[in-house]
C-alpha positions in Angstrom: 141.4 36.9 105.0 141.5 37.6 101.4 143.3 35.1 99.2 144.7 37.8 96.9 145.5 40.8 98.9 146.8 44.0 97.4 150.5 43.3 98.3 150.4 39.9 96.6 148.9 41.3 93.5 151.5 44.0 93.3 154.3 41.5 93.8 152.9 39.3 91.0 152.7 42.3 88.7 156.2 43.3 89.6 157.6 39.8 88.9 155.8 39.3 85.6 154.5 42.3 83.7 157.4 44.6 84.7 160.0 42.0 84.0 161.8 42.8 80.8 162.6 39.2 80.0 159.0 38.1 80.5 157.7 41.0 78.4 160.2 40.2 75.6 159.1 36.6 75.5 155.4 37.6 75.6 155.8 40.1 72.8 157.8 37.6 70.7 155.0 34.9 71.2 152.3 37.4 70.3 154.3 38.4 67.2 155.4 34.9 66.0 152.5 32.6 66.6 150.1 34.4 64.2 153.0 34.8 61.7 153.4 31.0 61.7 149.7 30.5 60.9 149.8 33.2 58.1 152.9 31.6 56.6 151.3 28.2 56.5 148.2 29.6 54.8 150.3 31.5 52.3 152.4 28.5 51.5 149.3 26.4 50.8 147.9 29.1 48.5 151.2 29.3 46.7 151.4 25.5 46.2 147.8 25.4 44.9 148.5 28.4 42.5 151.7 26.7 41.3 149.8 23.5 40.5 147.1 25.5 38.7 149.6 27.3 36.5 151.3 24.0 35.7 148.0 22.5 34.7 147.3 25.6 32.5 150.6 25.3 30.7 150.1 21.6 30.1 146.6 22.3 28.8 148.1 24.8 26.3 150.7 22.2 25.1 148.1 19.4 24.7 144.8 21.0 23.9 141.7 18.9 24.2 140.4 18.8 20.6 137.9 15.9 21.2 135.2 18.0 22.7 
């Protein structure tokens, strides 16, 4: 006797993949998880760039003439 017969496989597919609620959650997860990683990377780059701009502005105000 097969562990996964054809009827059981069809029932699993019907209960999961063809379920609109499951598909909505699955699509939302596929959409949101990468977006969270991208947002974190972009926020880190923004903070680094902001600090770099601030350093450049301070350097313009107080130039290092002792070189």
